[in-house]
C-alpha positions as CSV (number, residue, x, y, z in Angstrom):
1,M,-9.5,22.7,7.8
2,R,-9.5,19.5,5.5
3,R,-6.2,18.9,4.0
4,L,-5.5,17.6,0.5
5,P,-2.7,15.1,0.9
6,V,-0.3,14.6,-2.1
7,Y,2.2,11.8,-2.2
8,L,5.1,11.8,-4.9
9,V,6.5,8.4,-5.3
10,L,9.8,8.8,-7.3
11,D,12.1,6.1,-8.9
12,C,15.5,6.9,-7.7
13,S,17.3,3.6,-9.0
14,G,20.5,3.5,-10.9
15,S,19.0,4.0,-14.2
16,M,17.9,7.5,-13.2
17,S,21.5,8.6,-12.6
18,G,22.8,11.7,-14.5
19,E,20.5,13.9,-16.5
20,P,17.2,12.3,-15.2
21,I,17.8,12.6,-11.4
22,E,19.1,16.2,-11.8
23,A,15.9,17.0,-13.7
24,V,13.9,15.4,-11.0
25,K,15.6,17.7,-8.6
26,N,14.9,20.7,-10.7
27,G,11.4,19.6,-11.3
28,M,10.7,19.4,-7.5
29,Q,12.1,22.9,-6.9
30,M,9.8,24.2,-9.6
31,L,6.8,22.4,-8.4
32,I,7.2,23.9,-4.8
33,S,8.0,27.3,-6.1
34,A,4.9,27.1,-8.3
35,L,2.5,25.8,-5.7
36,R,3.7,28.4,-3.1
37,R,2.5,31.0,-5.5
38,E,-1.2,29.4,-5.4
39,P,-3.2,30.6,-2.4
40,Q,-5.7,27.7,-2.7
41,A,-2.5,25.2,-2.8
42,L,-0.9,27.0,0.1
43,E,-4.1,26.6,2.1
44,S,-4.8,23.0,1.6
45,A,-2.1,21.0,0.0
46,Y,0.2,18.8,2.0
47,L,3.1,17.1,0.2
48,S,5.1,14.0,1.0
49,V,7.9,12.5,-0.9
50,L,8.7,8.6,-1.1
51,T,11.7,7.4,-3.2
52,F,12.7,4.0,-4.1
53,D,15.8,2.4,-5.3
54,S,17.0,-0.9,-3.6
55,N,14.7,-0.1,-0.8
56,A,11.8,2.3,-0.3
57,R,11.8,5.3,2.2
58,Q,9.7,8.3,3.0
59,I,12.1,11.1,2.8
60,V,9.6,13.8,3.6
61,P,6.5,13.1,5.7
62,L,3.2,15.0,4.9
63,T,4.1,18.5,5.2
64,D,2.5,22.0,4.5
65,L,3.9,23.8,1.4
66,A,5.1,26.7,3.6
67,T,7.5,24.7,5.7
68,F,8.4,22.0,3.1
69,Q,12.1,21.4,2.7
70,L,13.4,20.1,-0.5
71,P,15.1,16.7,0.1
72,E,18.4,15.4,-1.0
73,I,17.9,12.8,-3.9
74,H,20.4,10.3,-5.3
75,A,20.3,7.6,-7.9
76,A,21.5,4.2,-7.2
77,G,20.4,0.5,-6.9
78,C,17.5,-1.4,-8.0
79,T,13.7,-0.7,-8.4
80,A,11.8,-1.8,-5.2
81,M,8.5,-0.5,-6.5
82,G,6.4,-3.2,-4.4
83,E,7.9,-2.2,-1.4
84,A,7.4,1.6,-2.2
85,L,3.6,0.8,-2.6
86,A,3.6,-1.0,0.7
87,L,5.3,1.9,2.2
88,L,2.8,4.5,0.6
89,C,0.0,2.4,2.2
90,D,1.7,2.7,5.6
91,C,2.2,6.3,5.3
92,A,-1.2,7.1,4.2
93,K,-2.9,5.0,7.0
94,R,-0.7,7.0,9.6
95,E,-1.0,10.4,8.2
96,V,-4.2,10.8,6.6
97,V,-6.9,12.0,9.0
98,K,-10.1,10.0,8.6
99,S,-13.7,11.2,8.9
100,T,-15.6,10.6,12.0
101,P,-19.3,11.1,12.8
102,D,-18.3,14.4,14.4
103,Q,-16.1,16.0,11.6
104,K,-14.7,15.5,8.2
105,G,-11.3,14.2,7.8
106,D,-8.7,14.9,5.0
107,W,-9.6,14.7,1.3
108,R,-8.5,11.5,-0.4
109,P,-4.8,11.5,-1.2
110,L,-3.5,12.3,-4.6
111,V,-0.6,10.0,-5.7
112,F,1.8,10.7,-8.6
113,L,4.3,7.8,-9.2
114,M,7.1,8.0,-11.6
115,T,9.4,5.4,-12.7
116,D,11.9,4.7,-15.6
117,G,11.8,0.9,-15.4
118,E,10.0,-2.0,-13.9
119,P,10.1,-3.5,-10.4
120,T,12.9,-5.6,-9.3
121,D,10.9,-7.0,-6.4
122,D,7.4,-8.5,-6.2
123,L,4.8,-5.7,-7.1
124,K,2.1,-7.6,-5.3
125,K,3.9,-6.9,-2.0
126,G,2.1,-3.5,-1.8
127,L,-0.4,-3.7,-4.7
128,N,-3.0,-5.7,-2.9
129,T,-3.1,-3.5,0.1
130,F,-3.1,-0.3,-2.1
131,R,-6.3,-1.5,-3.8
132,T,-8.0,-1.7,-0.5
133,L,-7.4,2.1,0.5
134,K,-9.4,5.0,-0.6
135,W,-7.2,7.2,-2.9
136,G,-8.1,10.3,-5.0
137,I,-6.6,10.3,-8.4
138,V,-3.6,8.2,-8.8
139,V,-1.3,9.1,-11.8
140,C,1.5,6.7,-12.8
141,C,4.2,8.1,-15.3
142,A,6.4,5.9,-17.4
143,A,9.6,7.9,-18.0
144,G,10.9,6.6,-21.2
145,Q,10.5,3.6,-23.3
146,A,12.1,1.1,-20.7
147,A,9.1,1.7,-18.2
148,N,6.7,-1.3,-17.9
149,I,3.3,0.3,-18.8
150,E,1.3,-2.9,-17.9
151,N,2.6,-2.8,-14.4
152,L,1.6,0.8,-14.0
153,K,-2.0,0.0,-15.2
154,K,-2.3,-2.5,-12.3
155,I,-1.6,0.4,-10.0
156,S,-3.9,2.9,-11.9
157,P,-5.9,1.4,-14.8
158,E,-7.3,4.7,-15.9
159,C,-4.4,7.2,-15.2
160,V,-0.9,6.1,-16.9
161,V,1.1,8.6,-18.8
162,Q,4.2,8.2,-20.6
163,L,7.4,10.4,-21.4
164,D,9.3,9.3,-24.9
165,V,12.6,10.0,-23.0
166,A,13.5,10.9,-19.4
167,D,15.4,13.8,-20.2
168,S,15.4,17.3,-18.7
169,K,12.8,18.8,-21.0
170,S,10.3,16.0,-20.6
171,L,10.7,15.6,-16.9
172,A,10.4,19.5,-16.5
173,A,7.2,19.2,-18.5
174,F,5.9,16.4,-16.2
175,F,6.7,18.3,-12.9
176,K,4.9,21.4,-14.4
177,W,2.0,19.4,-15.2
178,V,1.8,17.6,-11.6
179,S,2.1,21.3,-10.0
180,D,-0.8,22.4,-12.3
181,S,-2.8,19.3,-11.4
182,I,-2.2,19.9,-7.5
183,S,-3.3,23.5,-8.0
184,T,-6.5,22.5,-9.8
185,S,-7.4,19.9,-7.2
186,S,-6.7,22.4,-4.4
187,K,-9.1,24.9,-6.2
188,S,-11.8,22.3,-6.6
189,V,-11.8,20.9,-3.0
190,N,-11.7,24.6,-1.6
191,E,-14.2,26.2,-3.9
192,A,-16.7,23.5,-5.1
193,K,-15.9,21.0,-2.2
194,K,-15.4,18.3,-4.8
195,E,-12.4,16.0,-5.4
196,V,-10.8,15.7,-8.8
197,T,-11.7,12.1,-9.9
198,G,-10.3,11.7,-13.4
199,L,-7.8,12.8,-16.1
200,D,-10.4,14.7,-17.8
201,Q,-10.6,17.1,-14.8
202,L,-7.0,17.9,-14.7
203,P,-5.2,20.4,-16.9
204,P,-4.5,19.0,-20.4
205,P,-0.9,17.5,-20.5
206,P,1.7,19.1,-22.5
207,P,3.1,17.5,-25.8
208,E,5.8,15.7,-24.0
209,I,3.3,13.6,-22.1
210,T,1.0,10.8,-23.7
211,I,-1.9,9.4,-22.0
212,V,-1.7,5.6,-22.4
């Protein structure tokens, strides 16, 4: 069966401490619970979590929803977004099954990247490689007014969204929308055998989320 890989790339720098990081933890829990109630997602969606602070790390490798374990997440340090992109590319190259003449590989990965600031390293560190790989929809979320929209548009020119503030209500709405988007994508690949390719094919975002 063809898997639908989903990579969550989350900013866990020091500016996310307090309410924002607790909201991320709660949002992750809600997302997993919601997707486990969706038969289509259970069948095809595989989830990985990458975090970045002063360093980037993959804290959950690509895992099916049934056995996914919620990771420990803490906020500290700087914002190594360039390193996170480079690590994302490495993980996708290693984990995503490519098509061969004999069989279809995985669907193109979905990426949801969330940050409340801007890179403290060189974004180009991973951006150039990122642009050479084949992705499904890539959504970048600017959580609050301090996030650098222009940097996020370098990663995903067509799919950048913004939260006015990185509080519990807004981040809960974001993770609910991500969950709904993964569910919609799972149904599309399972039933229509087609990938979701644009924001217009995802569920409409809630009022807390602005498309920029």
